[in-house]
GUMI-170230 format. One record per residue: residue number from 1; residue in one letter; x, z, y of N, C-alpha, C in turn. Coordinates in steps of 0.2 Angstrom, whole numbers. Layout:
REM GUMI-170230
NODE  num  residu  neast    nup  nnorth  caeast   caup  canorth  ceast    cup  cnorth
NODE  NUM       A      X      Z       Y       X      Z        Y      X      Z       Y
...
***
This chain:
REM GUMI-170230
NODE  num  residu  neast    nup  nnorth  caeast   caup  canorth  ceast    cup  cnorth
NODE    1       M   -235    -13      55    -242    -12       52   -247    -16      55
NODE    2       T   -251    -19      52    -257    -23       55   -263    -19      53
NODE    3       V   -268    -19      58    -274    -16       57   -279    -21      58
NODE    4       K   -285    -21      55    -290    -26       56   -296    -23      60
NODE    5       L   -299    -27      65    -304    -25       69   -311    -25      64
NODE    6       R   -314    -20      64    -320    -20       60   -326    -17      63
NODE    7       T   -332    -19      61    -338    -17       64   -341    -11      61
NODE    8       V   -343     -6      65    -347      0       62   -353      1      67
NODE    9       A   -359      0      64    -365      0       68   -364     -5      74
NODE   10       T   -364     -3      80    -364     -7       86   -357     -7      89
NODE   11       S   -352     -4      86    -346     -3       89   -341     -7      85
NODE   12       R   -335     -9      88    -330    -12       85   -324     -7      84
NODE   13       V   -321     -6      78    -316     -1       77   -309     -3      75
NODE   14       L   -304      0      78    -297     -1       76   -295      5      72
NODE   15       T   -293      5      66    -290     11       63   -284     13      66
NODE   16       V   -283     20      67    -276     23       69   -272     25      63
NODE   17       P   -267     21      61    -263     23       55   -261     31      56
NODE   18       A   -260     34      50    -259     41       49   -252     43      52
NODE   19       Y   -247     38      52    -240     40       55   -240     40      62
NODE   20       L   -245     38      66    -246     39       73   -249     46      74
NODE   21       K   -245     50      77    -247     57       79   -251     57      85
NODE   22       T   -257     58      85    -262     59       91   -263     66      93
NODE   23       T   -263     67      99    -264     74      102   -271     74     105
NODE   24       A   -274     69     107    -280     69      111   -286     67     106
NODE   25       K   -292     70     108    -298     68      105   -302     62     108
NODE   26       E   -300     61     115    -304     55      118   -298     51     122
NODE   27       Y   -300     45     122    -295     40      125   -299     35     130
NODE   28       H   -295     33     135    -298     28      139   -294     21     136
NODE   29       V   -298     16     136    -295     10      133   -295      4     139
NODE   30       F   -290      0     139    -289     -5      143   -286    -11     140
NODE   31       T   -286    -17     143    -283    -23      140   -279    -27     145
NODE   32       T   -274    -31     143    -271    -36      148   -274    -42     147
NODE   33       K   -273    -47     151    -275    -54      151   -273    -57     144
NODE   34       E   -267    -55     142    -264    -58      136   -268    -55     129
NODE   35       G   -272    -50     130    -276    -47      124   -272    -40     122
NODE   36       V   -267    -38     125    -264    -31      123   -269    -26     124
NODE   37       I   -270    -21     119    -275    -16      120   -271     -9     121
NODE   38       M   -273     -5     126    -269      1      127   -274      7     127
NODE   39       Y   -272     12     123    -276     18      123   -272     24     127
NODE   40       I   -275     27     132    -272     32      135   -276     39     135
NODE   41       P   -273     44     133    -277     50      132   -281     52     139
NODE   42       A   -287     54     138    -292     55      143   -290     61     147
NODE   43       T   -285     65     145    -283     71      148   -278     70     153
NODE   44       R   -275     64     153    -270     62      158   -273     61     165
NODE   45       K   -270     63     171    -272     63      177   -274     55     179
NODE   46       E   -279     54     183    -282     48      184   -277     44     188
NODE   47       K   -274     47     193    -269     43      198   -263     41     194
NODE   48       D   -261     45     189    -255     43      185   -257     37     180
NODE   49       T   -263     37     178    -265     32      173   -266     26     177
NODE   50       V   -269     26     183    -269     20      187   -262     17     189
NODE   51       K   -258     21     191    -251     19      192   -248     15     186
NODE   52       F   -248     19     181    -245     16      174   -248      9     173
NODE   53       L   -255      9     173    -258      2      171   -256     -3     176
NODE   54       K   -256     -2     182    -254     -7      187   -247    -10     186
NODE   55       E   -242     -5     185    -235     -7      184   -234    -11     177
NODE   56       H   -239    -10     172    -238    -14      166   -243    -20     165
NODE   57       G   -246    -22     171    -250    -28      170   -257    -27     167
NODE   58       F   -260    -21     167    -266    -20      164   -272    -21     169
NODE   59       E   -277    -23     167    -283    -24      171   -287    -17     171
NODE   60       L   -289    -15     177    -292     -9      178   -300    -10     177
NODE   61       P   -303     -5     174    -310     -6      172   -314     -6     178
NODE   62       L   -320     -8     178    -325     -8      183   -329     -2     184
NODE   63       Y   -327      3     180    -331     10      180   -325     15     182
NODE   64       N   -327     20     184    -323     26      186   -322     30     180
NODE   65       F   -316     32     178    -315     37      173   -312     43     175
***
């Protein structure tokens, strides 16, 4: 399935298809140099998230989460 990036007020939004079962209300978002976007539940432990991101080539944000 393809989703389109759309603008809502001052934000850019990607729709989450209904068939993707989500469990969290908040997510941290990251991208790779190739443009891959990753959403990770904010409930996940920070050290586990950082390890996962580094192993998969994601750029870490400049802010603390």
